C-alpha positions in Angstrom: 113.5 103.9 78.1 115.2 101.4 75.6 112.1 99.1 74.1 113.7 96.5 72.2 112.0 93.5 71.6 111.3 90.3 69.9 108.6 89.6 68.3 106.2 86.5 66.8 103.1 86.4 65.0 100.7 84.0 63.7 97.9 84.1 61.5 95.0 82.6 59.6 92.9 84.0 57.0 89.6 82.1 55.6 87.5 83.5 52.8 84.0 82.5 51.4 82.7 83.8 47.5 79.5 84.2 48.1 79.2 85.7 44.5 82.0 86.6 42.1 81.8 90.2 43.0 81.0 89.4 47.1 83.5 87.5 49.2 83.4 87.7 53.3 86.4 86.3 55.0 87.5 86.2 58.8 91.3 86.5 60.3 93.1 85.9 63.3 96.3 86.6 64.3 98.4 86.3 67.7 101.5 88.2 68.8 103.6 87.9 71.1 106.4 90.5 72.2 108.8 89.9 74.0 110.7 93.1 75.1 114.0 92.5 76.4 115.1 96.0 77.2 113.3 96.4 80.2 110.6 93.3 82.1 107.9 93.0 80.0 106.1 90.1 78.2 102.6 90.9 75.8 100.4 88.4 74.3 98.2 90.3 71.8 94.9 88.6 70.0 92.7 90.1 67.2 89.9 89.0 65.2 88.6 90.4 62.4 85.9 89.8 60.2 84.7 91.5 56.4 82.5 91.5 54.0 84.6 92.8 50.5 82.5 94.0 46.7 85.0 94.0 43.6 83.7 97.4 42.2 85.2 96.7 38.9 88.2 93.9 38.2 90.9 96.2 39.8 88.8 98.3 42.6 87.8 96.5 45.4 85.3 98.2 48.3 85.6 96.0 51.9 83.7 96.5 55.1 85.0 95.3 57.8 84.9 95.1 62.3 86.7 93.0 64.7 88.2 93.4 68.2 91.4 93.4 69.9 92.1 92.0 73.6 95.2 90.5 75.4 97.6 90.5 78.3 100.7 92.7 79.3 102.7 92.0 82.4 102.9 96.5 82.5 99.6 97.1 84.3 99.1 100.1 82.7 99.2 98.7 79.0 95.7 97.3 78.2 94.8 95.7 74.2 90.7 95.3 74.4 89.1 97.5 71.5 87.0 97.2 68.9 87.2 98.4 65.6 85.3 99.0 62.5 85.9 100.9 58.8 85.6 100.9 55.0 88.6 100.9 53.0 89.1 101.1 48.8 92.0 99.9 47.0 93.2 99.2 43.6 95.4 98.0 41.5 97.4 100.2 39.0 99.3 98.2 36.3 102.9 99.4 36.1 104.2 97.7 32.9 
């Protein structure tokens, strides 16, 4: 089966600096997918909240969680889900 599609996404992010080391934020993303090789159309939403701790100027740790939901014209497809996690990211200067 061919899964060619046209996808459009729109999102936004709001954050607030609690202290110089702590930051919190919330994001929203809407994704619309129209499959061209079959009769299928999806609408997908995702809401994410996060708490970020700046360990050093170049290293951050983040605790995040949220939920996703949406609809598909294909009855077997479900988008309803919750998720959470922890991430660590670092900036490495190359030059």
